[in-house]
C-alpha positions as a printed Julia matrix, in Angstrom:
226×3 Matrix{Float64}:
   1.96   -2.24  -15.19
   4.89   -4.7   -15.23
   2.64   -7.29  -16.85
   1.58   -4.8   -19.52
   5.19   -3.89  -20.28
   6.14   -7.55  -20.55
   3.31   -8.3   -22.96
   4.04   -5.27  -25.12
   7.75   -6.05  -25.04
   7.17   -9.53  -26.4
   5.13   -8.18  -29.31
   7.72   -5.5   -30.07
  10.47   -8.14  -30.08
   8.44  -10.3   -32.43
   7.84   -7.4   -34.79
  11.52   -6.51  -34.81
  12.54  -10.08  -35.58
  10.05  -10.21  -38.45
  11.36   -6.98  -39.93
   8.03   -5.17  -39.48
   9.32   -2.95  -36.73
  12.67   -1.37  -36.02
  14.43    1.05  -33.75
  16.07    2.83  -36.65
  19.03    4.91  -35.52
  20.04    5.9   -39.03
  20.28    9.66  -39.15
  20.78    9.75  -35.37
  23.67   12.21  -35.77
  21.22   14.82  -37.08
  18.24   13.79  -34.97
  16.85   16.04  -32.25
  18.32   15.08  -28.87
  15.58   14.97  -26.25
  16.53   16.03  -22.74
  13.78   14.99  -20.31
  12.66   17.75  -17.94
  13.78   17.56  -14.35
  10.28   18.26  -13.1
   6.75   17.41  -14.09
   3.82   15.32  -12.99
   4.41   11.58  -12.88
   2.83    9.57  -15.65
   3.85    6.41  -17.4
   3.31    5.36  -20.97
   1.21    2.25  -21.46
   0.8     0.26  -24.63
  -1.12   -2.72  -25.91
  -0.92   -5.53  -28.39
  -2.84   -8.57  -29.48
  -3.08  -11.04  -32.33
  -5.52  -10.42  -35.14
  -7.97  -12.98  -36.51
  -5.35  -14.29  -38.96
  -2.64  -14.45  -36.31
  -1.07  -11.17  -37.39
   0.82   -9.21  -34.75
  -0.93   -5.98  -33.8
   0.78   -3.27  -31.75
  -0.63    0.08  -30.66
   1.41    2.85  -29.03
   1.15    6.53  -28.21
   4.19    8.59  -29.21
   4.86    9.85  -25.72
   7.75    9.49  -23.27
   7.52    7.31  -20.17
   6.81   10.4   -18.08
   4.52   13.41  -18.38
   5.68   15.08  -21.59
   5.6    18.87  -21.91
   4.01   21.16  -24.46
   3.88   24.96  -24.66
   0.86   24.84  -26.94
  -2.72   25.43  -25.82
  -3.9    23.07  -28.57
  -1.11   20.63  -29.39
  -1.3    17.56  -31.6
  -1.27   14.07  -30.13
   0.56   11.35  -32.07
   0.19    7.59  -31.96
   0.85    4.65  -34.24
  -0.61    1.33  -35.15
   1.44   -1.47  -36.67
  -1.21   -2.57  -39.16
  -4.39   -1.26  -40.77
  -7.66   -1.84  -39.0
 -11.35   -1.39  -39.76
 -12.19   -1.76  -36.05
 -13.44    1.34  -34.22
 -10.63    3.52  -32.83
 -11.34    5.99  -30.04
  -9.26    8.77  -28.49
  -9.93   10.03  -24.96
  -8.36   12.96  -23.12
  -8.97   13.03  -19.37
  -9.2    16.09  -17.14
  -6.31   16.77  -14.73
  -8.1    14.87  -11.96
  -8.48   11.85  -14.22
 -12.21   11.73  -13.53
 -14.01   13.21  -16.52
 -13.03   13.05  -20.19
 -12.71   16.46  -21.81
 -12.54   14.77  -25.21
 -14.01   11.5   -26.42
 -13.95   10.98  -30.15
 -14.13    8.08  -32.57
 -11.62    8.37  -35.38
 -12.61    7.76  -39.01
 -12.23    4.14  -40.15
 -10.45    2.38  -41.65
  -7.2     3.44  -40.0
  -4.05    2.9   -42.02
  -0.84    1.53  -40.53
   1.71    4.06  -39.34
   1.9     7.31  -37.43
  -1.42    9.04  -36.75
  -2.12   12.63  -35.7
  -5.02   14.15  -33.77
  -5.11   17.96  -33.58
  -6.83   19.19  -30.43
  -7.7    22.38  -32.33
  -9.95   20.29  -34.57
 -11.98   19.38  -31.47
 -11.93   22.84  -29.84
 -10.01   21.46  -26.85
  -7.59   23.66  -24.92
  -5.12   22.64  -22.23
  -4.71   24.7   -19.08
  -1.18   25.73  -18.02
   0.38   23.69  -15.24
  -2.16   20.87  -15.49
  -1.22   17.27  -16.33
  -3.59   15.29  -18.52
  -3.8    11.62  -19.43
  -4.77   10.58  -22.94
  -5.58    7.21  -24.45
  -6.13    5.56  -27.81
  -8.24    2.41  -27.88
  -8.97   -0.08  -30.63
 -12.38   -1.59  -29.86
 -12.81   -5.22  -31.03
 -16.13   -5.64  -29.21
 -18.2    -2.59  -28.22
 -20.21   -4.75  -25.81
 -17.09   -6.0   -24.0
 -14.87   -2.98  -23.46
 -12.52   -5.03  -21.31
 -11.21   -6.4   -24.62
 -10.09   -2.94  -25.79
  -6.51   -2.65  -27.04
  -5.34    0.42  -25.15
  -2.35    2.75  -25.25
  -1.9     5.93  -23.24
   0.43    8.71  -22.19
   0.55   11.96  -20.23
   0.85   15.58  -21.33
   1.35   18.83  -19.4
   1.16   22.35  -20.74
   3.92   24.64  -19.48
   4.72   28.29  -20.07
   7.47   28.97  -22.58
  10.61   30.12  -20.7
  11.84   33.56  -21.69
  15.18   32.3   -22.98
  13.41   29.69  -25.12
  11.09   32.34  -26.58
  14.11   34.37  -27.65
  15.79   31.34  -29.15
  12.69   30.25  -31.05
  12.34   33.71  -32.58
  15.75   33.25  -34.2
  15.39   29.59  -35.16
  14.77   28.36  -38.7
  11.82   26.01  -39.14
  14.02   22.99  -39.85
  15.85   23.51  -36.55
  12.77   23.81  -34.35
  12.63   20.08  -33.46
  16.15   20.2   -32.0
  15.51   23.41  -30.05
  12.31   22.04  -28.48
  13.9    18.65  -27.77
  16.89   20.21  -26.05
  14.52   22.27  -23.9
  12.66   19.11  -22.85
   9.42   20.05  -24.65
   8.56   16.62  -26.08
   5.23   17.23  -27.8
   6.4    20.42  -29.49
   9.58   18.72  -30.72
   7.57   15.8   -32.1
   5.05   18.16  -33.66
   7.78   20.25  -35.29
   9.54   17.31  -36.93
   6.21   15.77  -37.96
   5.25   19.09  -39.59
   8.47   18.93  -41.61
   7.65   15.36  -42.67
   4.13   16.33  -43.73
   5.57   19.19  -45.8
   8.15   16.89  -47.44
   6.73   13.33  -47.25
   9.43   11.91  -49.55
  12.3    13.11  -47.34
  13.55    9.87  -45.81
  16.17   11.65  -43.72
  13.47   13.44  -41.74
  11.72   10.13  -41.1
  14.96    8.59  -39.88
  15.48   11.53  -37.55
  12.0    11.1   -36.09
  12.62    7.37  -35.67
  15.86    8.1   -33.81
  14.1    10.58  -31.56
  11.4     8.04  -30.71
  14.05    5.44  -29.93
  15.59    7.82  -27.37
  12.55    7.34  -25.13
  12.22    3.61  -25.81
   9.52    3.89  -28.47
   9.39    1.6   -31.48
   8.43    3.02  -34.83
   7.48    1.56  -38.15
  10.32    1.22  -40.64
  10.05    4.24  -42.9
């Protein structure tokens, strides 16, 4: 794990120095403030990077905290990003709570563009059980006959019941304020999904993109300059 973090860190630093990647804190004053939950199953984020055939830097990451992130949704969206476009096969895998059997294995349509990507579990008829922690992974596959060469990134997700006080608060919350309410409650995936929904509805709104970038930076995630 330490080796993986060191390798990924070197690629992130190189991207930042080249201007391809940034931890943009612009708009941080209005960004959702994520408060990690005090409980939850352990689970670390892992990421990968390599150099492409032309020497280009290539970084892959899941948009997950470095612990088991919470969701209240039975069928949440999973977000990840890739620093450059690729025509290589990209696969997403969601493991059962025991980490033994995949409950979802799917190959994503190619080519994949650079930037933030979204996979809706509802599109694959996958439902998460309450109180169970799952691991999920995205892999870029350079050689299908040598899977040890996969470029892999992964995170953890746990479905929790919505606390009664949060339910009441959500019922009175405007759509544009949902990311902050979920983030303050420590519900990472719902906060990320809420702000990403706002971005999809208003793709030209740069302030929303800056707020998402600031939120990602709070958990040590890089994001593409937007």
